[in-house]
C-alpha positions as CSV (number, residue, x, y, z in Angstrom):
1,M,-0.2,0.2,-0.2
2,A,2.8,2.5,0.9
3,K,4.4,2.0,-3.0
4,V,0.8,2.7,-4.2
5,L,0.8,5.8,-2.5
6,F,4.4,7.0,-3.0
7,L,3.8,5.8,-7.2
8,S,0.3,7.7,-6.6
9,L,2.1,10.7,-5.0
10,L,4.7,11.0,-7.8
11,F,2.5,10.9,-10.1
12,V,0.6,13.7,-9.3
13,A,3.6,16.1,-8.8
14,Q,4.6,15.5,-12.0
15,L,0.9,16.9,-13.4
16,I,1.4,19.9,-10.5
17,Q,4.3,21.9,-10.6
18,A,5.6,25.2,-9.7
19,A,4.2,28.6,-12.5
20,S,8.0,29.4,-13.1
21,P,11.2,28.2,-12.1
22,D,11.3,30.7,-9.6
23,T,8.3,29.9,-7.6
24,P,8.6,27.3,-4.4
25,N,6.2,24.0,-4.9
26,L,4.1,23.7,-2.1
27,L,3.5,20.0,-0.5
28,L,1.0,20.5,2.9
29,I,0.0,16.9,3.9
30,L,-2.9,16.3,7.1
31,V,-3.1,13.5,8.4
32,D,-6.4,12.9,10.5
33,D,-5.5,11.3,13.7
34,M,-1.4,11.6,14.0
35,G,0.6,12.0,17.2
36,F,3.7,14.2,17.3
37,A,6.1,11.5,17.7
38,D,4.5,9.5,14.8
39,L,7.4,10.4,12.5
40,S,11.0,8.6,12.6
41,M,11.8,12.6,12.3
42,Q,10.0,13.4,15.6
43,G,11.7,10.5,17.5
44,S,9.6,7.7,16.3
45,R,11.3,4.3,16.4
46,Q,8.9,2.1,16.1
47,I,7.4,3.7,12.5
48,K,9.9,4.3,9.7
49,T,9.4,7.3,7.4
50,P,12.2,8.1,5.4
51,H,10.7,9.6,2.7
52,I,8.6,12.3,4.5
53,D,11.6,12.2,6.8
54,A,13.9,13.5,3.3
55,L,11.1,16.2,2.8
56,A,11.2,17.5,6.1
57,K,15.2,18.1,5.6
58,E,15.0,20.0,3.0
59,G,11.7,21.5,3.7
60,I,10.4,24.0,6.5
61,Q,8.8,22.4,9.3
62,C,6.4,24.0,11.3
63,T,6.8,22.1,14.3
64,Q,4.6,24.4,16.6
65,A,1.2,24.7,14.6
66,Y,-2.1,23.2,15.9
67,V,-5.4,22.6,14.6
68,T,-8.2,24.5,15.1
69,A,-10.9,21.8,15.7
70,P,-11.1,18.3,17.6
71,V,-12.6,16.5,14.7
72,C,-11.6,16.4,10.7
73,S,-13.8,18.4,8.6
74,P,-13.7,22.0,10.8
75,S,-9.8,21.5,11.0
76,R,-10.1,21.0,7.3
77,A,-12.1,23.8,6.9
78,G,-9.6,26.0,8.9
79,L,-6.2,25.0,7.3
80,L,-8.1,25.5,3.6
81,T,-9.4,28.8,4.9
82,G,-6.5,29.8,7.0
83,R,-9.3,31.1,9.1
84,L,-10.9,30.0,11.9
85,Q,-13.6,27.8,11.1
86,N,-16.3,29.2,13.9
87,R,-16.1,32.8,12.5
88,F,-17.9,31.2,9.3
89,G,-19.9,28.5,10.8
90,F,-18.1,25.5,10.4
91,E,-17.7,24.1,13.7
92,H,-18.5,20.2,13.2
93,N,-18.1,17.1,10.9
94,I,-20.2,16.9,7.8
95,V,-22.6,13.9,8.4
96,D,-24.4,12.1,5.8
97,R,-27.7,13.0,7.2
98,Q,-28.4,16.2,8.4
99,D,-32.4,16.7,6.7
100,R,-32.4,20.3,8.9
101,L,-29.9,21.2,6.3
102,R,-29.8,23.1,2.8
103,P,-27.5,21.2,0.5
104,E,-25.5,24.3,-0.3
105,F,-24.7,24.3,3.7
106,H,-23.0,21.6,4.3
107,A,-19.7,22.9,2.8
108,I,-16.8,25.3,2.8
109,P,-19.3,28.3,2.1
110,L,-18.4,29.6,-1.5
111,D,-17.6,33.4,0.1
112,Q,-14.8,32.0,1.8
113,P,-11.4,31.3,-0.7
114,I,-9.3,28.4,-0.1
115,L,-5.9,27.2,-0.1
116,S,-6.0,26.0,-3.9
117,E,-8.0,29.5,-5.0
118,R,-5.7,31.9,-3.9
119,L,-2.6,29.9,-5.7
120,K,-4.2,29.5,-8.6
121,A,-4.7,33.1,-9.1
122,V,-1.1,33.4,-8.6
123,G,-0.3,30.6,-11.3
124,Y,0.1,27.4,-9.6
125,R,-1.2,24.5,-10.7
126,T,-2.8,22.1,-7.6
127,G,-4.0,18.6,-6.8
128,M,-5.0,16.9,-3.9
129,I,-4.8,13.0,-2.5
130,G,-6.8,11.8,0.3
131,K,-9.6,13.0,2.2
132,W,-11.9,16.2,1.1
133,H,-14.9,15.8,3.5
134,V,-15.8,19.6,3.3
135,G,-18.5,19.4,1.3
136,E,-19.7,17.2,-1.5
137,S,-23.5,17.8,-1.6
138,V,-23.9,20.7,-4.5
139,P,-21.2,20.8,-7.7
140,A,-19.7,24.3,-6.6
141,H,-18.3,22.0,-3.3
142,L,-16.1,19.5,-4.9
143,P,-12.4,19.7,-5.3
144,N,-12.0,20.5,-8.5
145,A,-14.8,23.2,-8.6
146,R,-12.9,24.8,-5.7
147,G,-9.6,25.2,-7.0
148,F,-7.8,21.9,-7.6
149,D,-6.7,20.5,-11.2
150,V,-6.5,17.2,-9.7
151,F,-8.3,15.0,-7.1
152,F,-8.2,11.1,-5.9
153,G,-9.0,10.6,-3.1
154,I,-12.8,10.4,-0.9
155,R,-15.0,12.8,-0.9
156,R,-16.9,12.3,2.6
157,G,-15.5,11.7,6.1
158,G,-14.1,8.3,5.6
159,H,-14.4,4.1,4.3
160,T,-13.6,1.0,5.3
161,Y,-10.6,-0.1,5.6
162,F,-11.3,-3.1,3.0
163,P,-13.3,-1.1,0.7
164,T,-15.9,-3.3,-2.0
165,E,-17.2,-2.7,-5.1
166,Q,-20.6,-1.4,-2.9
167,K,-18.3,1.2,-0.8
168,N,-16.0,2.2,-2.7
169,D,-16.0,5.9,-2.8
170,L,-12.3,6.5,-4.3
171,Y,-12.6,8.8,-7.2
172,F,-9.6,10.3,-9.9
173,I,-10.6,13.6,-11.2
174,P,-8.1,14.7,-13.8
175,R,-8.0,18.3,-14.4
176,S,-9.1,17.3,-18.3
177,S,-12.2,15.8,-17.3
178,P,-15.3,17.7,-18.4
179,R,-17.2,16.2,-15.7
180,Q,-16.3,17.6,-11.9
181,G,-16.8,14.8,-9.5
182,T,-17.7,12.0,-11.5
183,R,-17.0,8.3,-9.6
184,S,-14.9,6.7,-12.1
185,S,-14.8,3.0,-12.8
186,R,-15.3,1.7,-9.2
187,K,-13.3,-1.9,-9.6
188,R,-9.9,0.2,-10.9
189,F,-9.7,1.2,-7.0
190,L,-10.4,-2.5,-5.2
191,P,-7.0,-3.9,-4.0
192,V,-6.3,-6.9,-5.9
């Protein structure tokens, strides 16, 4: 699985490059439920993370950055917008069934610019791998509509550890896709 993830990162890295040689490449990693010392660069002797260690050695480490919420959707919203998510009404996780809310309120509000949109405005090509979980109820909330050229991942909060054809919500949406947010062939992403 680690080889697949690493190869996926290399593939997306080829698609997403800085606007010019003088512009730095940006790689932002957000991991749910990871402790401070869970990486070998942070002192873990149990888990070896040589590729992440190399990225940290060559880049900038933010050692005193804290999430703005104890659950994933609000902390992602805070990171993507650069604002405390409570200031725009995103205090709780998005759940599948919210009958009391209109669909347009199940996401980061469209009037809140996010990092990918700001980077696109200055010439970057952008991509995202992993869990979106900040809105999917209407097409304007999907990653490609919010400034990402490439998206490979799940749009909801999670999936089972061993996905099945019926439950697999894994999407690959290249920048050339005419349809925003359509599910690719599910069988392609099932484990062999």
